[in-house]
C-alpha positions as protocol buffer text, in pm:
chain_id: "A"
residue {
  index: 1
  type: UNK
  ca { x: 11689 y: 11783 z: -8068 }
}
residue {
  index: 2
  type: UNK
  ca { x: 11312 y: 11835 z: -8072 }
}
residue {
  index: 3
  type: UNK
  ca { x: 11078 y: 11760 z: -8361 }
}
residue {
  index: 4
  type: UNK
  ca { x: 11042 y: 12133 z: -8428 }
}
residue {
  index: 5
  type: UNK
  ca { x: 11422 y: 12158 z: -8460 }
}
residue {
  index: 6
  type: UNK
  ca { x: 11406 y: 11898 z: -8737 }
}
residue {
  index: 7
  type: UNK
  ca { x: 11166 y: 12112 z: -8939 }
}
residue {
  index: 8
  type: UNK
  ca { x: 11312 y: 12373 z: -9172 }
}
residue {
  index: 9
  type: UNK
  ca { x: 11238 y: 12746 z: -9117 }
}
residue {
  index: 10
  type: UNK
  ca { x: 10921 y: 12884 z: -9267 }
}
residue {
  index: 11
  type: UNK
  ca { x: 10932 y: 12917 z: -9646 }
}
residue {
  index: 12
  type: UNK
  ca { x: 10694 y: 13069 z: -9899 }
}
residue {
  index: 13
  type: UNK
  ca { x: 10588 y: 12963 z: -10246 }
}
residue {
  index: 14
  type: UNK
  ca { x: 10343 y: 13091 z: -10508 }
}
residue {
  index: 15
  type: UNK
  ca { x: 10071 y: 12846 z: -10614 }
}
residue {
  index: 16
  type: UNK
  ca { x: 9724 y: 12899 z: -10762 }
}
residue {
  index: 17
  type: UNK
  ca { x: 9783 y: 13273 z: -10746 }
}
residue {
  index: 18
  type: UNK
  ca { x: 9848 y: 13277 z: -10370 }
}
residue {
  index: 19
  type: UNK
  ca { x: 10159 y: 13312 z: -10157 }
}
residue {
  index: 20
  type: UNK
  ca { x: 10163 y: 13006 z: -9931 }
}
residue {
  index: 21
  type: UNK
  ca { x: 10370 y: 12986 z: -9615 }
}
residue {
  index: 22
  type: UNK
  ca { x: 10481 y: 12632 z: -9540 }
}
residue {
  index: 23
  type: UNK
  ca { x: 10685 y: 12412 z: -9309 }
}
residue {
  index: 24
  type: UNK
  ca { x: 10899 y: 12137 z: -9453 }
}
residue {
  index: 25
  type: UNK
  ca { x: 11146 y: 11862 z: -9376 }
}
residue {
  index: 26
  type: UNK
  ca { x: 11350 y: 11617 z: -9579 }
}
residue {
  index: 27
  type: UNK
  ca { x: 11530 y: 11640 z: -9912 }
}
residue {
  index: 28
  type: UNK
  ca { x: 11390 y: 11881 z: -10169 }
}
residue {
  index: 29
  type: UNK
  ca { x: 11438 y: 11616 z: -10438 }
}
residue {
  index: 30
  type: UNK
  ca { x: 11254 y: 11343 z: -10247 }
}
residue {
  index: 31
  type: UNK
  ca { x: 10900 y: 11232 z: -10333 }
}
residue {
  index: 32
  type: UNK
  ca { x: 10654 y: 11501 z: -10226 }
}
residue {
  index: 33
  type: UNK
  ca { x: 10439 y: 11434 z: -9919 }
}
residue {
  index: 34
  type: UNK
  ca { x: 10189 y: 11720 z: -9895 }
}
residue {
  index: 35
  type: UNK
  ca { x: 10019 y: 11750 z: -9554 }
}
residue {
  index: 36
  type: UNK
  ca { x: 9707 y: 11968 z: -9529 }
}
residue {
  index: 37
  type: UNK
  ca { x: 9564 y: 12090 z: -9197 }
}
residue {
  index: 38
  type: UNK
  ca { x: 9206 y: 12165 z: -9102 }
}
residue {
  index: 39
  type: UNK
  ca { x: 9011 y: 12388 z: -8862 }
}
residue {
  index: 40
  type: UNK
  ca { x: 9086 y: 12530 z: -8614 }
}
residue {
  index: 41
  type: UNK
  ca { x: 9446 y: 12430 z: -8677 }
}
residue {
  index: 42
  type: UNK
  ca { x: 9770 y: 12521 z: -8848 }
}
residue {
  index: 43
  type: UNK
  ca { x: 10060 y: 12365 z: -9036 }
}
residue {
  index: 44
  type: UNK
  ca { x: 10222 y: 12294 z: -8697 }
}
residue {
  index: 45
  type: UNK
  ca { x: 9964 y: 12018 z: -8664 }
}
residue {
  index: 46
  type: UNK
  ca { x: 10208 y: 11804 z: -8864 }
}
residue {
  index: 47
  type: UNK
  ca { x: 10515 y: 11868 z: -8646 }
}
residue {
  index: 48
  type: UNK
  ca { x: 10528 y: 11503 z: -8537 }
}
residue {
  index: 49
  type: UNK
  ca { x: 10478 y: 11356 z: -8884 }
}
residue {
  index: 50
  type: UNK
  ca { x: 10706 y: 11578 z: -9095 }
}
residue {
  index: 51
  type: UNK
  ca { x: 11033 y: 11445 z: -8945 }
}
residue {
  index: 52
  type: UNK
  ca { x: 10913 y: 11086 z: -8983 }
}
residue {
  index: 53
  type: UNK
  ca { x: 10829 y: 11142 z: -9348 }
}
residue {
  index: 54
  type: UNK
  ca { x: 11166 y: 11310 z: -9397 }
}
residue {
  index: 55
  type: UNK
  ca { x: 11345 y: 11013 z: -9241 }
}
residue {
  index: 56
  type: UNK
  ca { x: 11167 y: 10792 z: -9494 }
}
residue {
  index: 57
  type: UNK
  ca { x: 11310 y: 11005 z: -9776 }
}
residue {
  index: 58
  type: UNK
  ca { x: 11009 y: 11226 z: -9849 }
}
residue {
  index: 59
  type: UNK
  ca { x: 11010 y: 11599 z: -9913 }
}
residue {
  index: 60
  type: UNK
  ca { x: 10745 y: 11659 z: -9647 }
}
residue {
  index: 61
  type: UNK
  ca { x: 10557 y: 11988 z: -9683 }
}
residue {
  index: 62
  type: UNK
  ca { x: 10283 y: 12133 z: -9462 }
}
residue {
  index: 63
  type: UNK
  ca { x: 10134 y: 12456 z: -9602 }
}
residue {
  index: 64
  type: UNK
  ca { x: 9919 y: 12695 z: -9406 }
}
residue {
  index: 65
  type: UNK
  ca { x: 9584 y: 12667 z: -9585 }
}
residue {
  index: 66
  type: UNK
  ca { x: 9443 y: 12959 z: -9783 }
}
residue {
  index: 67
  type: UNK
  ca { x: 9354 y: 13247 z: -9554 }
}
residue {
  index: 68
  type: UNK
  ca { x: 9552 y: 13113 z: -9258 }
}
residue {
  index: 69
  type: UNK
  ca { x: 9846 y: 13349 z: -9191 }
}
residue {
  index: 70
  type: UNK
  ca { x: 10117 y: 13358 z: -9309 }
}
residue {
  index: 71
  type: UNK
  ca { x: 9945 y: 13227 z: -9625 }
}
residue {
  index: 72
  type: UNK
  ca { x: 9771 y: 13496 z: -9824 }
}
residue {
  index: 73
  type: UNK
  ca { x: 9400 y: 13571 z: -9793 }
}
residue {
  index: 74
  type: UNK
  ca { x: 9255 y: 13510 z: -10142 }
}
residue {
  index: 75
  type: UNK
  ca { x: 9119 y: 13823 z: -10306 }
}
residue {
  index: 76
  type: UNK
  ca { x: 8839 y: 13626 z: -10472 }
}
residue {
  index: 77
  type: UNK
  ca { x: 8708 y: 13501 z: -10136 }
}
residue {
  index: 78
  type: UNK
  ca { x: 8691 y: 13142 z: -10262 }
}
residue {
  index: 79
  type: UNK
  ca { x: 8685 y: 12877 z: -9987 }
}
residue {
  index: 80
  type: UNK
  ca { x: 8483 y: 12599 z: -10149 }
}
residue {
  index: 81
  type: UNK
  ca { x: 8636 y: 12253 z: -10150 }
}
residue {
  index: 82
  type: UNK
  ca { x: 8714 y: 12292 z: -10520 }
}
residue {
  index: 83
  type: UNK
  ca { x: 8941 y: 12588 z: -10442 }
}
residue {
  index: 84
  type: UNK
  ca { x: 9119 y: 12387 z: -10173 }
}
residue {
  index: 85
  type: UNK
  ca { x: 9169 y: 12102 z: -10419 }
}
residue {
  index: 86
  type: UNK
  ca { x: 9305 y: 12342 z: -10678 }
}
residue {
  index: 87
  type: UNK
  ca { x: 9551 y: 12471 z: -10417 }
}
residue {
  index: 88
  type: UNK
  ca { x: 9674 y: 12118 z: -10342 }
}
residue {
  index: 89
  type: UNK
  ca { x: 9728 y: 12035 z: -10707 }
}
residue {
  index: 90
  type: UNK
  ca { x: 9895 y: 12372 z: -10773 }
}
residue {
  index: 91
  type: UNK
  ca { x: 10126 y: 12316 z: -10477 }
}
residue {
  index: 92
  type: UNK
  ca { x: 10214 y: 11976 z: -10621 }
}
residue {
  index: 93
  type: UNK
  ca { x: 10328 y: 12147 z: -10939 }
}
residue {
  index: 94
  type: UNK
  ca { x: 10503 y: 12439 z: -10771 }
}
residue {
  index: 95
  type: UNK
  ca { x: 10696 y: 12207 z: -10540 }
}
residue {
  index: 96
  type: UNK
  ca { x: 10807 y: 11985 z: -10826 }
}
residue {
  index: 97
  type: UNK
  ca { x: 10597 y: 11686 z: -10728 }
}
residue {
  index: 98
  type: UNK
  ca { x: 10587 y: 11378 z: -10947 }
}
residue {
  index: 99
  type: UNK
  ca { x: 10355 y: 11081 z: -10987 }
}
residue {
  index: 100
  type: UNK
  ca { x: 10511 y: 10935 z: -10670 }
}
residue {
  index: 101
  type: UNK
  ca { x: 10373 y: 11217 z: -10453 }
}
residue {
  index: 102
  type: UNK
  ca { x: 10143 y: 11137 z: -10160 }
}
residue {
  index: 103
  type: UNK
  ca { x: 9866 y: 11351 z: -10012 }
}
residue {
  index: 104
  type: UNK
  ca { x: 9777 y: 11360 z: -9643 }
}
residue {
  index: 105
  type: UNK
  ca { x: 9489 y: 11566 z: -9503 }
}
residue {
  index: 106
  type: UNK
  ca { x: 9312 y: 11619 z: -9172 }
}
residue {
  index: 107
  type: UNK
  ca { x: 8966 y: 11773 z: -9131 }
}
residue {
  index: 108
  type: UNK
  ca { x: 8935 y: 12039 z: -9407 }
}
residue {
  index: 109
  type: UNK
  ca { x: 9266 y: 11908 z: -9536 }
}
residue {
  index: 110
  type: UNK
  ca { x: 9097 y: 11571 z: -9583 }
}
residue {
  index: 111
  type: UNK
  ca { x: 8814 y: 11734 z: -9780 }
}
residue {
  index: 112
  type: UNK
  ca { x: 9074 y: 11901 z: -10002 }
}
residue {
  index: 113
  type: UNK
  ca { x: 9260 y: 11572 z: -10044 }
}
residue {
  index: 114
  type: UNK
  ca { x: 8954 y: 11378 z: -10162 }
}
residue {
  index: 115
  type: UNK
  ca { x: 8879 y: 11638 z: -10429 }
}
residue {
  index: 116
  type: UNK
  ca { x: 9240 y: 11696 z: -10536 }
}
residue {
  index: 117
  type: UNK
  ca { x: 9312 y: 11326 z: -10584 }
}
residue {
  index: 118
  type: UNK
  ca { x: 8985 y: 11264 z: -10766 }
}
residue {
  index: 119
  type: UNK
  ca { x: 9041 y: 11560 z: -10997 }
}
residue {
  index: 120
  type: UNK
  ca { x: 9408 y: 11489 z: -11074 }
}
residue {
  index: 121
  type: UNK
  ca { x: 9484 y: 11124 z: -10987 }
}
residue {
  index: 122
  type: UNK
  ca { x: 9802 y: 11121 z: -11194 }
}
residue {
  index: 123
  type: UNK
  ca { x: 9960 y: 11363 z: -10947 }
}
residue {
  index: 124
  type: UNK
  ca { x: 9915 y: 11140 z: -10640 }
}
residue {
  index: 125
  type: UNK
  ca { x: 10029 y: 10784 z: -10574 }
}
residue {
  index: 126
  type: UNK
  ca { x: 9810 y: 10741 z: -10266 }
}
residue {
  index: 127
  type: UNK
  ca { x: 9617 y: 10941 z: -10008 }
}
residue {
  index: 128
  type: UNK
  ca { x: 9575 y: 10942 z: -9629 }
}
residue {
  index: 129
  type: UNK
  ca { x: 9284 y: 11124 z: -9466 }
}
residue {
  index: 130
  type: UNK
  ca { x: 9198 y: 11180 z: -9100 }
}
residue {
  index: 131
  type: UNK
  ca { x: 8883 y: 11272 z: -8907 }
}
residue {
  index: 132
  type: UNK
  ca { x: 8652 y: 11359 z: -9199 }
}
residue {
  index: 133
  type: UNK
  ca { x: 8512 y: 11089 z: -9431 }
}
residue {
  index: 134
  type: UNK
  ca { x: 8422 y: 11132 z: -9799 }
}
residue {
  index: 135
  type: UNK
  ca { x: 8144 y: 11378 z: -9875 }
}
residue {
  index: 136
  type: UNK
  ca { x: 7894 y: 11099 z: -9948 }
}
residue {
  index: 137
  type: UNK
  ca { x: 7942 y: 10955 z: -9600 }
}
residue {
  index: 138
  type: UNK
  ca { x: 7965 y: 11291 z: -9422 }
}
residue {
  index: 139
  type: UNK
  ca { x: 7633 y: 11423 z: -9547 }
}
residue {
  index: 140
  type: UNK
  ca { x: 7444 y: 11134 z: -9393 }
}
residue {
  index: 141
  type: UNK
  ca { x: 7626 y: 11184 z: -9063 }
}
residue {
  index: 142
  type: UNK
  ca { x: 7466 y: 11518 z: -8980 }
}
residue {
  index: 143
  type: UNK
  ca { x: 7102 y: 11413 z: -8971 }
}
residue {
  index: 144
  type: UNK
  ca { x: 7075 y: 11324 z: -8605 }
}
residue {
  index: 145
  type: UNK
  ca { x: 7016 y: 11529 z: -8291 }
}
residue {
  index: 146
  type: UNK
  ca { x: 7342 y: 11442 z: -8116 }
}
residue {
  index: 147
  type: UNK
  ca { x: 7552 y: 11530 z: -8422 }
}
residue {
  index: 148
  type: UNK
  ca { x: 7358 y: 11852 z: -8472 }
}
residue {
  index: 149
  type: UNK
  ca { x: 7469 y: 11951 z: -8121 }
}
residue {
  index: 150
  type: UNK
  ca { x: 7831 y: 11873 z: -8202 }
}
residue {
  index: 151
  type: UNK
  ca { x: 7805 y: 12069 z: -8527 }
}
residue {
  index: 152
  type: UNK
  ca { x: 7652 y: 12383 z: -8376 }
}
residue {
  index: 153
  type: UNK
  ca { x: 7951 y: 12591 z: -8483 }
}
residue {
  index: 154
  type: UNK
  ca { x: 7885 y: 12520 z: -8852 }
}
residue {
  index: 155
  type: UNK
  ca { x: 7544 y: 12681 z: -8826 }
}
residue {
  index: 156
  type: UNK
  ca { x: 7673 y: 12962 z: -8606 }
}
residue {
  index: 157
  type: UNK
  ca { x: 7928 y: 13039 z: -8878 }
}
residue {
  index: 158
  type: UNK
  ca { x: 7646 y: 13105 z: -9125 }
}
residue {
  index: 159
  type: UNK
  ca { x: 7537 y: 13407 z: -8920 }
}
residue {
  index: 160
  type: UNK
  ca { x: 7671 y: 13765 z: -8889 }
}
residue {
  index: 161
  type: UNK
  ca { x: 7780 y: 13676 z: -8533 }
}
residue {
  index: 162
  type: UNK
  ca { x: 8045 y: 13433 z: -8655 }
}
residue {
  index: 163
  type: UNK
  ca { x: 8338 y: 13675 z: -8663 }
}
residue {
  index: 164
  type: UNK
  ca { x: 8261 y: 13790 z: -8309 }
}
residue {
  index: 165
  type: UNK
  ca { x: 8226 y: 13433 z: -8184 }
}
residue {
  index: 166
  type: UNK
  ca { x: 8554 y: 13296 z: -8316 }
}
residue {
  index: 167
  type: UNK
  ca { x: 8770 y: 13407 z: -8023 }
}
residue {
  index: 168
  type: UNK
  ca { x: 9071 y: 13232 z: -7864 }
}
residue {
  index: 169
  type: UNK
  ca { x: 8839 y: 13099 z: -7591 }
}
residue {
  index: 170
  type: UNK
  ca { x: 8605 y: 12958 z: -7855 }
}
residue {
  index: 171
  type: UNK
  ca { x: 8896 y: 12788 z: -8035 }
}
residue {
  index: 172
  type: UNK
  ca { x: 9022 y: 12642 z: -7708 }
}
residue {
  index: 173
  type: UNK
  ca { x: 8674 y: 12513 z: -7633 }
}
residue {
  index: 174
  type: UNK
  ca { x: 8650 y: 12332 z: -7966 }
}
residue {
  index: 175
  type: UNK
  ca { x: 8984 y: 12159 z: -7907 }
}
residue {
  index: 176
  type: UNK
  ca { x: 8873 y: 12060 z: -7556 }
}
residue {
  index: 177
  type: UNK
  ca { x: 8546 y: 11914 z: -7684 }
}
residue {
  index: 178
  type: UNK
  ca { x: 8689 y: 11747 z: -7993 }
}
residue {
  index: 179
  type: UNK
  ca { x: 8996 y: 11587 z: -7832 }
}
residue {
  index: 180
  type: UNK
  ca { x: 8902 y: 11529 z: -7466 }
}
residue {
  index: 181
  type: UNK
  ca { x: 9201 y: 11510 z: -7234 }
}
residue {
  index: 182
  type: UNK
  ca { x: 9454 y: 11641 z: -7487 }
}
residue {
  index: 183
  type: UNK
  ca { x: 9667 y: 11936 z: -7370 }
}
residue {
  index: 184
  type: UNK
  ca { x: 9616 y: 12168 z: -7667 }
}
residue {
  index: 185
  type: UNK
  ca { x: 9769 y: 12496 z: -7543 }
}
residue {
  index: 186
  type: UNK
  ca { x: 10056 y: 12489 z: -7793 }
}
residue {
  index: 187
  type: UNK
  ca { x: 9827 y: 12410 z: -8084 }
}
residue {
  index: 188
  type: UNK
  ca { x: 9569 y: 12670 z: -7985 }
}
residue {
  index: 189
  type: UNK
  ca { x: 9844 y: 12933 z: -7967 }
}
residue {
  index: 190
  type: UNK
  ca { x: 9946 y: 12852 z: -8325 }
}
residue {
  index: 191
  type: UNK
  ca { x: 9586 y: 12880 z: -8442 }
}
residue {
  index: 192
  type: UNK
  ca { x: 9536 y: 13213 z: -8267 }
}
residue {
  index: 193
  type: UNK
  ca { x: 9848 y: 13343 z: -8439 }
}
residue {
  index: 194
  type: UNK
  ca { x: 9717 y: 13227 z: -8778 }
}
residue {
  index: 195
  type: UNK
  ca { x: 9384 y: 13402 z: -8714 }
}
residue {
  index: 196
  type: UNK
  ca { x: 9516 y: 13714 z: -8546 }
}
residue {
  index: 197
  type: UNK
  ca { x: 9375 y: 13951 z: -8809 }
}
residue {
  index: 198
  type: UNK
  ca { x: 9005 y: 14001 z: -8893 }
}
residue {
  index: 199
  type: UNK
  ca { x: 9066 y: 13900 z: -9255 }
}
residue {
  index: 200
  type: UNK
  ca { x: 9208 y: 13566 z: -9142 }
}
residue {
  index: 201
  type: UNK
  ca { x: 8914 y: 13506 z: -8907 }
}
residue {
  index: 202
  type: UNK
  ca { x: 8674 y: 13579 z: -9194 }
}
residue {
  index: 203
  type: UNK
  ca { x: 8870 y: 13338 z: -9413 }
}
residue {
  index: 204
  type: UNK
  ca { x: 8842 y: 13049 z: -9165 }
}
residue {
  index: 205
  type: UNK
  ca { x: 8468 y: 13112 z: -9137 }
}
residue {
  index: 206
  type: UNK
  ca { x: 8445 y: 13134 z: -9516 }
}
residue {
  index: 207
  type: UNK
  ca { x: 8517 y: 12763 z: -9548 }
}
residue {
  index: 208
  type: UNK
  ca { x: 8194 y: 12689 z: -9360 }
}
residue {
  index: 209
  type: UNK
  ca { x: 7985 y: 12948 z: -9541 }
}
residue {
  index: 210
  type: UNK
  ca { x: 8091 y: 12793 z: -9871 }
}
residue {
  index: 211
  type: UNK
  ca { x: 8010 y: 12448 z: -9732 }
}
residue {
  index: 212
  type: UNK
  ca { x: 7638 y: 12523 z: -9697 }
}
residue {
  index: 213
  type: UNK
  ca { x: 7581 y: 12811 z: -9937 }
}
residue {
  index: 214
  type: UNK
  ca { x: 7662 y: 12753 z: -10304 }
}
residue {
  index: 215
  type: UNK
  ca { x: 7634 y: 13125 z: -10372 }
}
residue {
  index: 216
  type: UNK
  ca { x: 7988 y: 13140 z: -10233 }
}
residue {
  index: 217
  type: UNK
  ca { x: 8114 y: 12900 z: -10504 }
}
residue {
  index: 218
  type: UNK
  ca { x: 8313 y: 13031 z: -10798 }
}
residue {
  index: 219
  type: UNK
  ca { x: 8274 y: 12880 z: -11143 }
}
residue {
  index: 220
  type: UNK
  ca { x: 8654 y: 12883 z: -11179 }
}
residue {
  index: 221
  type: UNK
  ca { x: 8666 y: 12581 z: -10948 }
}
residue {
  index: 222
  type: UNK
  ca { x: 8367 y: 12394 z: -11088 }
}
residue {
  index: 223
  type: UNK
  ca { x: 8569 y: 12094 z: -11212 }
}
residue {
  index: 224
  type: UNK
  ca { x: 8746 y: 12047 z: -10879 }
}
residue {
  index: 225
  type: UNK
  ca { x: 8416 y: 12097 z: -10698 }
}
residue {
  index: 226
  type: UNK
  ca { x: 8250 y: 11824 z: -10902 }
}
residue {
  index: 227
  type: UNK
  ca { x: 8536 y: 11589 z: -10817 }
}
residue {
  index: 228
  type: UNK
  ca { x: 8442 y: 11612 z: -10448 }
}
residue {
  index: 229
  type: UNK
  ca { x: 8152 y: 11375 z: -10509 }
}
residue {
  index: 230
  type: UNK
  ca { x: 8358 y: 11110 z: -10689 }
}
residue {
  index: 231
  type: UNK
  ca { x: 8537 y: 10816 z: -10532 }
}
residue {
  index: 232
  type: UNK
  ca { x: 8847 y: 10874 z: -10739 }
}
residue {
  index: 233
  type: UNK
  ca { x: 9109 y: 10624 z: -10847 }
}
residue {
  index: 234
  type: UNK
  ca { x: 9371 y: 10637 z: -10571 }
}
residue {
  index: 235
  type: UNK
  ca { x: 9346 y: 10409 z: -10269 }
}
residue {
  index: 236
  type: UNK
  ca { x: 9296 y: 10594 z: -9941 }
}
residue {
  index: 237
  type: UNK
  ca { x: 9383 y: 10516 z: -9581 }
}
residue {
  index: 238
  type: UNK
  ca { x: 9115 y: 10676 z: -9364 }
}
residue {
  index: 239
  type: UNK
  ca { x: 9177 y: 10714 z: -8989 }
}
residue {
  index: 240
  type: UNK
  ca { x: 8917 y: 10828 z: -8735 }
}
residue {
  index: 241
  type: UNK
  ca { x: 8940 y: 10863 z: -8358 }
}
residue {
  index: 242
  type: UNK
  ca { x: 8698 y: 10651 z: -8156 }
}
residue {
  index: 243
  type: UNK
  ca { x: 8653 y: 10942 z: -7912 }
}
residue {
  index: 244
  type: UNK
  ca { x: 8618 y: 11213 z: -8178 }
}
residue {
  index: 245
  type: UNK
  ca { x: 8406 y: 11491 z: -8030 }
}
residue {
  index: 246
  type: UNK
  ca { x: 8349 y: 11668 z: -8361 }
}
residue {
  index: 247
  type: UNK
  ca { x: 8216 y: 11377 z: -8564 }
}
residue {
  index: 248
  type: UNK
  ca { x: 8115 y: 11067 z: -8372 }
}
residue {
  index: 249
  type: UNK
  ca { x: 8291 y: 10749 z: -8480 }
}
residue {
  index: 250
  type: UNK
  ca { x: 7960 y: 10560 z: -8484 }
}
residue {
  index: 251
  type: UNK
  ca { x: 7850 y: 10780 z: -8773 }
}
residue {
  index: 252
  type: UNK
  ca { x: 8145 y: 10699 z: -8998 }
}
residue {
  index: 253
  type: UNK
  ca { x: 8178 y: 10324 z: -8953 }
}
residue {
  index: 254
  type: UNK
  ca { x: 8038 y: 10266 z: -9302 }
}
residue {
  index: 255
  type: UNK
  ca { x: 8259 y: 10534 z: -9459 }
}
residue {
  index: 256
  type: UNK
  ca { x: 8478 y: 10273 z: -9626 }
}
residue {
  index: 257
  type: UNK
  ca { x: 8198 y: 10216 z: -9877 }
}
residue {
  index: 258
  type: UNK
  ca { x: 8258 y: 10569 z: -10006 }
}
residue {
  index: 259
  type: UNK
  ca { x: 8632 y: 10513 z: -10056 }
}
residue {
  index: 260
  type: UNK
  ca { x: 8801 y: 10395 z: -10378 }
}
residue {
  index: 261
  type: UNK
  ca { x: 8881 y: 10030 z: -10433 }
}
residue {
  index: 262
  type: UNK
  ca { x: 9178 y: 9910 z: -10230 }
}
residue {
  index: 263
  type: UNK
  ca { x: 9121 y: 10165 z: -9954 }
}
residue {
  index: 264
  type: UNK
  ca { x: 9120 y: 10098 z: -9582 }
}
residue {
  index: 265
  type: UNK
  ca { x: 8947 y: 10257 z: -9283 }
}
residue {
  index: 266
  type: UNK
  ca { x: 9068 y: 10226 z: -8924 }
}
residue {
  index: 267
  type: UNK
  ca { x: 8907 y: 10349 z: -8602 }
}
residue {
  index: 268
  type: UNK
  ca { x: 9175 y: 10448 z: -8350 }
}
residue {
  index: 269
  type: UNK
  ca { x: 9080 y: 10363 z: -7993 }
}
residue {
  index: 270
  type: UNK
  ca { x: 9139 y: 10630 z: -7731 }
}
residue {
  index: 271
  type: UNK
  ca { x: 9188 y: 10906 z: -7988 }
}
residue {
  index: 272
  type: UNK
  ca { x: 8977 y: 11214 z: -8054 }
}
residue {
  index: 273
  type: UNK
  ca { x: 8953 y: 11449 z: -8348 }
}
residue {
  index: 274
  type: UNK
  ca { x: 9320 y: 11554 z: -8353 }
}
residue {
  index: 275
  type: UNK
  ca { x: 9436 y: 11193 z: -8342 }
}
residue {
  index: 276
  type: UNK
  ca { x: 9771 y: 11259 z: -8513 }
}
residue {
  index: 277
  type: UNK
  ca { x: 9861 y: 11491 z: -8224 }
}
residue {
  index: 278
  type: UNK
  ca { x: 9713 y: 11280 z: -7946 }
}
residue {
  index: 279
  type: UNK
  ca { x: 9879 y: 10955 z: -8057 }
}
residue {
  index: 280
  type: UNK
  ca { x: 10161 y: 11064 z: -8288 }
}
residue {
  index: 281
  type: UNK
  ca { x: 10368 y: 10748 z: -8261 }
}
residue {
  index: 282
  type: UNK
  ca { x: 10070 y: 10524 z: -8343 }
}
residue {
  index: 283
  type: UNK
  ca { x: 9934 y: 10742 z: -8624 }
}
residue {
  index: 284
  type: UNK
  ca { x: 10276 y: 10804 z: -8779 }
}
residue {
  index: 285
  type: UNK
  ca { x: 10342 y: 10430 z: -8787 }
}
residue {
  index: 286
  type: UNK
  ca { x: 10009 y: 10360 z: -8958 }
}
residue {
  index: 287
  type: UNK
  ca { x: 10068 y: 10632 z: -9216 }
}
residue {
  index: 288
  type: UNK
  ca { x: 10426 y: 10526 z: -9293 }
}
residue {
  index: 289
  type: UNK
  ca { x: 10320 y: 10162 z: -9315 }
}
residue {
  index: 290
  type: UNK
  ca { x: 10048 y: 10258 z: -9565 }
}
residue {
  index: 291
  type: UNK
  ca { x: 10287 y: 10466 z: -9774 }
}
residue {
  index: 292
  type: UNK
  ca { x: 10544 y: 10186 z: -9796 }
}
């Protein structure tokens, strides 16, 4: 039996006004473990972790983030981090999560996790984030020539050319650069499927337009947005690949200072940006050890 066989068929649930598609494993009445993916990725990013969480008794859930098919494209066009945090907390409620729930996020999923836990700490017992540090640490990371080169796509996505640029070849190139040596064909295929329609492509780009342009922010998510700059109350395990091609590990070595008290940061040798896929056994063990 493969790991995919251990994951339940795709389900849907309504949360924060959106229909979310999600993958899951484990007992529905177990403690919720909500796993949030990033860009350019999909819920299948967690195919190695979901069965491990299920074996530990968790109701492990990996939603497709807003705008990533089969999840609905939001009619309000909101992709700011506050909206992502609101989604996470709404999913907690819709899925029947309790105070023993845990939140796990990679890349944009990590950004959502920081804000969601800071805004509603009573919902989450602890948090695990991968590949993207807290906002306070991330802002400082971009002001250097080498990182500007790595982050070219963020600035490209501010232009009218973005929708034309985000092709399957472009997605494959990002995976190749960000996780050198990792065979990403299966993951890229899942991403391409999630972004097969123009509206989904525009949604994925919308995250980056909202990142740099506050005119894309909605007041409805102001409280969650403000929480993005706070340390929060819940301890966080932060994991970062030493060979990350998206955000150099040297630029996040002081990120622990931006984490809540009791948190821990670990640099994973030999791993790139998609470290949970490159070294699933190692990363799963670190996550499960933190949760227990």
